[in-house]
Phi, psi and omega in degrees: 000319181297321178295321179295318178297319179295318178295319179294319179295320179296319179295319178297319180294324180290330183277350182231155174229158177270126179252124181277133176225095185068235180275345187259150174246129181242158176278138177227187176255154183291153184306323180301322181286317182288332175296317179296321180294318184282342184285120178295335181270359176055046176278157181295134179297328179293335175274327182285327188299316177299325177290325176297318178297320177294319178300320179299328180281339180283163181252031182282156174260000179285151173292163183303311184290328174295314179300317184291320188266325185233346182267204180296336178295339178293342180267350183277134176228107184267137181296328181283345177212080185304142182301326181298328176286325180292324183273356180291000000 
């Protein structure tokens, strides 16, 4: 029973992250999950996240989904998340 409780606690911790807001820390959802929620095309967050990391490094003023679908991000094909899976 103790092992199950420990495993459940670990899974909950992995599914949430602490988001700092001033002096307080609140629970939030991990970026992979919120990317999936915000995507109108409902693509998997595990596929979107590597592209999100690449977008963060770019100096574009486009939003992430604009960059990914119609901007320079549409030309990016990452080996860890092939574009063909993203476009399915």
